[in-house]
N, C-alpha and C positions, 0 to 999 in steps of 0.2 A: 227850589226853584224850575220849573222843565227848562232843559237845554231848546234855545230857540231853535232851532234846525232837526228836523228830523229825516231821517236818510230812508227811501223804498227801495233795494234793492229785487228785481222782478224780471220774470220770464214768463213765456207761455209759448208750446211750438203747435200751434194750430194753422193751417192753411190758411192763409190772405191771399184773394183771389185779385185783387187790385190795393198794392201796397200804395201806392202814391194816390191814391184816392184816400187811402187809410190813415196817410199820412196828412194831408190837409183840413183830412177832420180832424183829427186830434189837435192839429193845430190853431185851431179856431177854438178849442174848447180850452186847451192848458196854457194858452198864450198869459191870457189876463189872470193867472196863479201866480208870477214871480217867481219859477219854479228856475234853479238851475240844474243843470246835468245831462245826461245824455240819453235818447230811445232809439233803438234800431227796429226797422223794420225790413220785413223780407216777406217773399212767399213762405217760408215756413213757420212765419211766426215774429214774435215780438221778444223781444230785452232790453234791459238797461237799468242805470241807477237813476234816480232823480231824486231830490231835495229842496226841503221848502218849510213852513210854518206846519203845524200838524193838519190844519184845516183844509191847508194848499194840497197838503199831500194826499185827503182823506176825498178832496174832491177828484184826485188826480187816479186817484184807485178806481172812484166809482165809475169817471168817464174811460178807464181802459179796461174793467171787467164789462163797461157794455157794448163794448166790441164783440161781432159775431165769432163764438165758440173760446173768448175770452175770460167765462165767468169762473173759472178755476184760475186764473192768473196766479203762479208763486209769488209771495212778496214775504219777502224777510225786512225790520225795522231793528234801525239803531238811532241815536240820534250825537247831535254835535254841537257845539257851541261856537263854532265858525262855520261859514258856506262851505263845501265842500270841493264847490267846482266853480268855475268864473260864469259861462252863460249856461242857456238852454237850448238843445236842437234833436230836433228829431229827425235821423239820418235811414234813408235808402241804401237797401244790403242786399246782398246774395245770399247773405246767411246770417243769422244774427249770433250765428259762433261760426269760426272758419274750422272746417275740416278737409274741407275737396274732397267728400267722399259722397256720391250721387245716393249711393246704397244706404245711406249710412241715417235713417229718416227717424225720429222718433215718432214722427204721429202714424206710421206704420209699424214700429217693435221697439221696444225699450226693455230696460233692463230691471227688475225688481225692486222695488224701492223698498231699502230697511232705515225705521225711524232709530233717530239721535238714541233714542233708548237703546236701542235693540243692539247698536253697532259696536259695540266693545267684545259682544258676544262672538260676531263675526271676523272682528280682529284674531280673538285671539284664539280663532278655529285654524289646528296644522294646516288643514287641507284647504286654505282659503288661500290665493295668491292676491295681496291688495297691493292696490295700484296708486299713487299720485298723478293723477294728468294734469295736474297743473307742470309751469314752466320751472324750469331749474332755477331761475333768482325766486319765486316765491318759496318753493321748497326748501329752499335755503334759509329759512328764514322760522319755518316751522312744518310740522307734520306728524304722523300718525307714528305711534311702534311698530316698527316694524315692514312701513309700507316702503315696495319700490320706488326708485324715484328715476323715472328715463332718460333725462340730462336733455329734456328737451327744450329749444331757444322759444318756442312756439306753436300751437295747439296743433296745427297745421302738420307737424313732425309728427306725431303719436302715432297711425294708422305704421308709415313705415318704420317705426321703433317697437311694433307690436309683434309687427309680421318678420322681423328679423329679431328680433328675441325668440318668442317662441315657432319658428318656423317648426314644422315635423313635432315639436312637443309640445302641444296647448294645453294647457292647464285647466283640468277638470272643474272648477270653483274660482271666478272671480272676482271683486269685490272691488269697488272704485271710489271716487270722491276726489269731491274738486271743490272751488269756492263756496259757491250757491247751489249748485247743483248743474248748472244748466251746460255746461261742458261733459258731465256724467251722461246726461241725457243723450249727446251726439256718439260718445264714448261706446255705452254699451251696447247700443243698436249696431253701431261698426261691429265689435264682437262678436253679439251674436248671429249676425250677417256672415261671421267665419265658420260660421255652425258650431258653438261652445253656447249650453244652454243653461249652464247655472252663474248666471252673471248677477250681480247684485250694485247696486249703486246707494252711498247714504243720501235720502231726502233733504233737499233742504239743506246739504252740503252741509261743509266744516263750519259756516254761519251760525246754522240750526244747534248743531254739534255745542258749539261755546258756548249759545243762550241759550241749553237745555242740560245739558250732563253739570251735573255738581265738579267742580275742580280735584274735589278729592278723590272722584272715580274719575276722573278724567285720563286716556291713553295718548290722550295731545301732546306734543313739546312744542314750546314757542310759541311762537304769532302766528297770528292767519295776517298774508298779503290783501292788503283792498286797494283797490284803483281810485283813490281819491284822496282827501289832504289828510286822512289820516293815517296813510300808509299803513297800519296793521291794527288791529284788535285782538284783545284777548279772552280770557275765559267772560261770561257776563256782557259780550263785546265791548269792554272797557276798552278805549285807545292803548292802543302800544309803547312799545320803547322804539320802534323802530324810526330812522326817516330817511326823505326822500333824497339821494343825491343829485343836487340841480343838474351834473355833466352829464349822467347815463341813462337817468331817472330810475335807477335801479333805489330796492330799499339798504340801509345800512341799518345793520344792530347794532346794541348796545359797548358790544365786545370788538367789533368793528370798527367802532369809533378811535379805537385807540391804535389803532395803527396806525403808522408812521405816515404812511402815503393819503392819509384822510385829511382834505382842510375844507371844513363846513362851507356847501356852496360852491366848491371850488373843484372837488377831487374825490373820489373811495379809491380802495384798492385795486379796483377792477378798474379804473377806466384814468388813472395814473400817469399812465404808459402810453396810451394811446391819443389822448388831445394834449394841443399845440401851448408854447410858450403863448402865445397871442391869443390862445380860446382861454387859458387859464387868466390872465391877466381882465380878458372880460367877463370872468365871471366871479372875478374877486369884485369889478369894480361895482356890477349885479348885487353881490352879498352886502356892499357897503352901503349901497342905497336901499335894501332892506332892513338893515341894520339901522339906518335913520329914517325908515319912516317908522319901524317899530317904536324906537324912542318918542316920535313925537306922538303916538296912539294912531296911525291912520295904516289899511294895507296896502301893499305893495303887489302888482301884478305879480311879478319875478317870484313869490313866495308860493306860489300855485301849480299844482301839479297838470300835470299835460291833461286836455281834454281826452274823454274819450275813444 
């Protein structure tokens, strides 16, 4: 039996002259579809993850692809048994993925796309510097063999990290990857602006790789963090074992749940020493309410991950 929710992770870099008008038009077309999730609209394009019935998602993607310049919208699909978001929103932003580098413009210059089926060859090339452009907490639950972790807290830190790390010794060949491909659009554009010509990125991101490459041939290790209630996915985009710490909103792996500081719904090893006793008491009460709701077979708002 098909899962009741189809999830679509999507983006497209394309000039949008009037993001406000685009938002209004999309709200008119998408509001009746009972979707959940978030879309971001900026002068540089559109980005987001939405969920709904398979038919509703199909109608939504048709509406998005009808926008000027969006016929080539990149979409990755997966399924879920429960709603991965609380509500539906369309937000206006300065950037659809925040980097803070005006010269990094994928609408003008971008790295070379590498198909998921060809990615292993690039990973195993000793002359290629492979960089995971995601944040440290994402890398912590899974990444590709041999990839560099910049240990960034936010994507906006990536440019300074790259400048510091490769100051005066820029690599000749760089390959980068991220969850769905969008951060690498910006990252490869930024790196090419620095004068590095051989810049590559994984087309469709980790999600396309996990969907396409058979597990026995895969060079991926661990799980891939996703920004919805599933928390993580593995090969075949099946839900992973990571859960979300409801205190700090960071993913917690199966192994980390054996740490003495972990308490479901209350704390993990990252935040156990940074929250007060009063906060922990409040989190315990919330977790108690969630458990009561689950026992009665009804949803509880406290179970949901934070909105995008």
